[in-house]
C-alpha positions as CSV (number, residue, x, y, z in Angstrom):
1,M,0.0,0.0,0.0
2,I,1.3,3.5,-0.9
3,N,1.6,5.6,2.2
4,K,-0.1,8.8,0.9
5,P,-3.0,10.7,2.4
6,L,-6.4,10.3,0.7
7,V,-7.3,13.8,1.8
8,T,-4.8,16.6,1.2
9,R,-5.1,19.3,3.7
10,Y,-5.2,22.9,2.5
11,E,-2.0,24.6,3.6
12,G,-3.9,27.7,4.7
13,N,-6.0,25.9,7.3
14,P,-7.9,26.8,9.3
15,I,-10.0,28.7,6.8
16,L,-12.4,30.2,9.4
17,T,-12.0,31.0,13.0
18,K,-14.0,33.1,15.5
19,H,-11.7,36.0,14.7
20,D,-13.1,36.1,11.1
21,I,-16.7,36.5,12.2
22,P,-18.0,40.1,12.6
23,Y,-20.2,39.3,15.6
24,A,-19.2,37.7,18.9
25,V,-18.8,33.9,18.7
26,E,-16.5,31.4,20.4
27,T,-16.3,28.8,17.7
28,V,-16.8,28.3,13.9
29,H,-17.2,24.6,13.0
30,N,-19.3,21.8,11.4
31,A,-20.4,23.7,8.3
32,A,-22.7,22.6,5.5
33,A,-21.3,23.4,2.0
34,T,-22.7,24.0,-1.4
35,K,-22.2,26.1,-4.5
36,F,-24.7,28.9,-5.4
37,N,-24.3,31.4,-8.3
38,D,-20.7,30.3,-8.8
39,Q,-19.9,31.0,-5.2
40,Y,-19.0,28.6,-2.4
41,I,-21.3,28.8,0.6
42,L,-20.6,27.6,4.1
43,L,-23.4,27.5,6.7
44,F,-21.4,27.1,9.9
45,R,-22.2,26.4,13.5
46,S,-21.0,28.8,16.2
47,H,-21.2,28.6,20.0
48,L,-22.2,31.9,21.6
49,R,-20.8,32.9,24.9
50,N,-23.8,31.5,26.7
51,G,-22.9,28.1,25.3
52,R,-25.7,27.7,22.8
53,S,-25.3,27.5,19.1
54,I,-26.4,29.5,16.0
55,I,-25.8,29.1,12.3
56,G,-23.8,31.7,10.3
57,I,-23.0,32.0,6.6
58,A,-19.7,32.7,4.8
59,R,-19.1,33.0,1.0
60,S,-16.0,32.4,-1.2
61,D,-15.1,32.7,-4.9
62,D,-12.5,29.9,-4.7
63,G,-13.6,27.6,-1.9
64,Y,-10.7,28.5,0.3
65,T,-10.9,32.2,1.2
66,F,-14.3,32.9,2.9
67,R,-16.0,36.1,4.1
68,A,-18.6,35.9,6.8
69,D,-21.9,37.9,6.5
70,P,-22.3,40.6,9.1
71,E,-25.3,38.8,10.7
72,P,-26.1,35.1,11.5
73,F,-28.0,33.2,8.9
74,M,-30.2,31.3,11.4
75,E,-30.8,31.8,15.1
76,P,-33.2,29.9,17.4
77,S,-36.7,30.6,16.2
78,S,-39.5,32.5,17.9
79,E,-42.1,31.0,15.6
80,I,-44.9,28.8,17.1
81,G,-44.1,25.2,16.2
82,F,-40.3,25.8,16.2
83,A,-39.5,28.0,19.2
84,A,-40.1,25.3,21.8
85,H,-37.8,22.9,20.0
86,E,-35.0,25.4,19.3
87,E,-34.7,27.0,22.7
88,Y,-31.3,25.4,23.5
89,G,-29.8,26.2,20.1
90,I,-29.5,25.0,16.5
91,E,-26.5,23.0,15.2
92,D,-24.7,21.1,12.5
93,P,-26.6,22.0,9.2
94,R,-26.5,20.1,6.0
95,I,-27.5,21.4,2.5
96,C,-29.3,19.4,-0.2
97,S,-29.8,21.1,-3.6
98,I,-32.8,19.9,-5.5
99,G,-33.8,22.1,-8.5
100,D,-33.7,25.8,-7.5
101,E,-34.2,25.0,-3.8
102,Y,-31.6,24.4,-1.2
103,Y,-33.0,22.3,1.7
104,I,-31.3,22.7,5.1
105,T,-31.5,20.0,7.7
106,Y,-30.2,21.0,11.2
107,S,-30.3,19.7,14.7
108,V,-32.6,21.5,17.2
109,Y,-32.1,21.2,20.9
110,S,-34.6,21.8,23.7
111,R,-35.8,20.3,27.0
112,F,-37.6,17.7,24.8
113,G,-34.3,16.4,23.4
114,V,-32.6,16.7,20.0
115,R,-34.7,16.6,16.8
116,I,-34.2,17.6,13.2
117,G,-35.5,20.8,11.6
118,L,-36.0,21.3,7.9
119,A,-35.7,24.7,6.2
120,V,-35.4,26.0,2.6
121,T,-33.7,28.9,0.9
122,R,-33.6,29.9,-2.7
123,D,-31.1,32.8,-2.5
124,F,-29.1,32.3,0.8
125,E,-30.4,35.7,1.9
126,S,-33.7,34.6,3.4
127,V,-34.6,31.2,4.9
128,E,-38.0,29.6,5.5
129,R,-38.5,26.9,8.2
130,L,-40.7,24.1,6.9
131,S,-41.1,21.5,9.7
132,I,-39.6,19.5,12.5
133,V,-39.0,16.2,10.6
134,S,-38.0,13.7,13.3
135,Q,-38.9,12.6,16.8
136,A,-36.4,12.8,19.6
137,D,-33.7,11.7,19.7
138,M,-32.3,12.2,16.2
139,R,-29.2,13.9,14.8
140,N,-27.1,14.1,11.6
141,V,-29.7,13.9,8.8
142,V,-28.5,14.3,5.2
143,I,-31.0,14.2,2.2
144,F,-30.0,12.6,-1.1
145,P,-30.1,15.3,-3.9
146,Q,-32.6,13.4,-6.1
147,T,-35.7,11.3,-5.8
148,F,-36.0,7.5,-6.2
149,D,-39.2,6.4,-7.9
150,G,-40.8,9.6,-6.6
151,L,-39.5,9.2,-3.1
152,Y,-37.0,11.3,-1.2
153,A,-34.3,9.4,0.8
154,R,-32.2,10.5,3.7
155,L,-29.4,9.1,5.9
156,D,-30.1,9.6,9.6
157,R,-28.8,8.5,13.0
158,P,-31.3,7.9,15.8
159,H,-30.2,7.1,19.3
160,S,-30.9,3.5,20.2
161,E,-29.6,1.3,23.0
162,I,-30.5,-1.9,21.2
163,N,-28.6,-1.1,18.0
164,P,-26.6,2.0,19.0
165,W,-25.4,4.8,16.9
166,C,-26.0,3.3,13.4
167,I,-26.6,5.0,10.1
168,W,-30.2,4.4,8.9
169,L,-32.0,5.2,5.6
170,S,-35.5,6.6,5.6
171,W,-38.0,7.4,2.8
172,S,-40.5,10.3,2.3
173,P,-43.0,11.3,-0.3
174,D,-42.8,15.0,0.6
175,L,-39.7,15.7,2.7
176,I,-41.9,16.2,5.8
177,H,-43.2,12.7,6.6
178,W,-40.5,10.0,6.9
179,G,-40.7,6.3,7.4
180,N,-39.8,2.7,6.2
181,S,-36.5,3.2,8.0
182,V,-33.8,0.5,7.8
183,P,-30.3,0.4,9.3
184,V,-27.6,0.4,6.5
185,I,-24.2,0.8,8.2
186,Q,-23.1,-0.3,11.7
187,P,-20.0,0.5,13.7
188,L,-17.5,-2.4,13.9
189,T,-16.1,-3.6,17.2
190,Y,-12.6,-2.4,17.8
191,H,-12.4,-0.5,14.6
192,W,-11.8,3.2,14.3
193,D,-15.6,3.8,14.5
194,E,-16.7,1.3,17.1
195,M,-18.3,3.8,19.5
196,K,-20.7,5.4,17.0
197,I,-21.1,6.6,13.4
198,G,-23.3,9.2,11.7
199,P,-23.9,10.7,8.3
200,G,-21.6,13.6,7.4
201,A,-21.7,15.3,4.1
202,T,-24.6,15.3,1.6
203,P,-24.1,12.2,-0.6
204,V,-22.1,12.8,-3.8
205,K,-23.3,11.1,-7.0
206,T,-20.6,9.3,-8.9
207,A,-20.7,6.8,-11.8
208,S,-20.2,4.0,-9.4
209,G,-22.6,4.9,-6.7
210,W,-23.4,7.5,-4.0
211,L,-20.4,8.5,-2.0
212,N,-21.2,8.9,1.7
213,I,-18.6,10.6,3.9
214,F,-19.5,9.8,7.5
215,H,-17.9,10.3,10.9
216,G,-16.9,7.7,13.4
217,A,-15.8,7.8,17.0
218,F,-13.5,5.5,18.9
219,P,-13.4,5.6,22.7
220,T,-10.0,6.1,24.4
221,M,-8.8,6.7,27.9
222,D,-8.6,10.4,26.9
223,G,-12.1,10.6,25.4
224,A,-13.4,9.9,22.0
225,V,-11.5,10.4,18.8
226,Y,-13.6,11.5,15.8
227,R,-12.4,10.5,12.3
228,L,-14.0,10.5,8.8
229,G,-14.8,7.4,6.7
230,V,-16.4,6.7,3.4
231,A,-19.1,4.3,2.0
232,L,-20.6,3.7,-1.4
233,H,-24.4,3.3,-1.9
234,D,-26.2,1.9,-5.0
235,L,-27.3,4.5,-7.4
236,A,-30.8,3.2,-7.9
237,D,-31.4,1.9,-4.3
238,P,-29.3,3.6,-1.7
239,T,-30.4,1.1,1.0
240,K,-27.9,-1.2,-0.8
241,V,-24.4,-0.5,0.4
242,L,-21.8,-1.5,-2.1
243,G,-18.9,-1.1,0.3
244,V,-17.7,0.5,3.5
245,A,-14.0,1.4,3.5
246,D,-12.3,-0.4,6.3
247,D,-9.8,2.4,6.9
248,W,-10.6,6.0,7.9
249,I,-9.8,8.7,5.3
250,L,-9.1,11.6,7.7
251,A,-8.0,11.8,11.4
252,P,-7.1,14.6,13.7
253,E,-3.5,15.6,13.1
254,D,-3.1,19.4,13.0
255,P,-2.9,21.4,16.3
256,W,-6.3,22.9,15.7
257,E,-7.8,19.4,15.3
258,L,-6.1,17.9,18.3
259,T,-6.9,20.8,20.8
260,G,-9.9,23.0,21.1
261,Y,-13.4,23.1,22.5
262,V,-13.6,19.3,22.0
263,H,-10.2,17.9,21.3
264,N,-9.3,15.1,18.8
265,V,-12.1,15.9,16.3
266,V,-12.5,16.1,12.6
267,F,-16.2,16.3,11.7
268,T,-17.8,17.0,8.3
269,C,-21.2,18.4,7.3
270,G,-20.4,19.2,3.7
271,A,-18.3,18.4,0.6
272,I,-18.4,19.8,-2.9
273,A,-17.6,17.8,-6.1
274,E,-15.6,19.7,-8.7
275,D,-15.6,19.2,-12.5
276,D,-12.0,17.9,-12.4
277,G,-12.9,14.8,-10.4
278,S,-11.8,16.2,-7.1
279,L,-13.8,16.7,-3.9
280,K,-13.5,19.6,-1.5
281,I,-14.2,18.3,2.0
282,Y,-15.0,20.8,4.7
283,W,-14.6,19.8,8.4
284,G,-14.7,21.3,11.8
285,G,-11.4,21.0,13.8
286,A,-11.9,20.2,17.5
287,D,-15.3,21.9,17.4
288,T,-13.5,25.2,17.1
289,V,-12.4,26.1,13.6
290,M,-13.2,25.3,9.9
291,C,-10.8,23.4,7.7
292,V,-10.8,22.2,4.1
293,G,-9.0,19.5,2.1
294,T,-9.2,17.8,-1.3
295,A,-9.5,14.2,-2.3
296,N,-9.8,12.4,-5.6
297,I,-13.4,11.0,-6.0
298,D,-12.2,7.9,-7.9
299,D,-9.7,7.1,-5.1
300,L,-12.5,7.2,-2.5
301,V,-14.8,5.0,-4.6
302,Q,-12.0,2.4,-5.1
303,L,-11.3,2.4,-1.4
304,C,-14.9,1.5,-0.8
305,L,-14.9,-1.3,-3.4
306,T,-11.5,-2.9,-2.8
307,S,-10.7,-2.4,0.9
308,N,-14.0,-2.8,2.5
309,R,-15.9,-4.5,5.3
310,P,-19.6,-5.7,5.7
311,P,-21.9,-2.7,6.3
312,L,-24.0,-4.7,8.8
313,S,-22.7,-7.4,11.1
């Protein structure tokens, strides 16, 4: 095996820190990513000084140098139907582009637990909340950017003591009502992700299948270490997993990934496929800063197909 990194870190990391934000925040991390009108968009999570989270927005012409808007993009809602579920903060957005609409899934925290909110924007200037689309406790929902025989599909991660911390796939006729859920990927005992896994970036469509970049955590005497892995789902039926790479593709290495608000963490909520076959992967470092790196899509696909493990044990 050639000892080369699958993900090449950008030499200018971190690309966003709290010092780049024109309003008071303590962290900038776990950002959704997409392209809009030839610009790169990041919707990032920030902790306020009261400890609760909001979602900001930053824009870039090249995918590396970002400028944050002067105001947050989303803050906990005061609307009836949303306020009670967002009172403790909103976190970890993902963006799914379908047609001219950009759907945003995000975690909402309240005294009732953690659930998933769904919002939509068409211009990244205004945003409309649509619904709370899960029961408690649910996190890390990513929607596939197309329908399958008229149905939407999503990867999600419910909490369960019986089958803990697995990635599931659920179906919906309208993006609001979800069901027919099945587990598709489990953690593997004494592997890098044995503690828990969860969906990361919105799946990327390739000629060989849907590329799913997910996070996994491994327990150590010094707390959990969060790394990134990759899996490949069938193009026509994403409940079929063609391969889960046995190795991780990214682990905490740089100082801002090893030390921060939560140390030893790389955590992705967004990746952007480029026309040259590369993939820009955006990740939060130690729940404190934003970083970016590039990978070759074909390399990640081949890793899933040639160095894999069973998705379910």
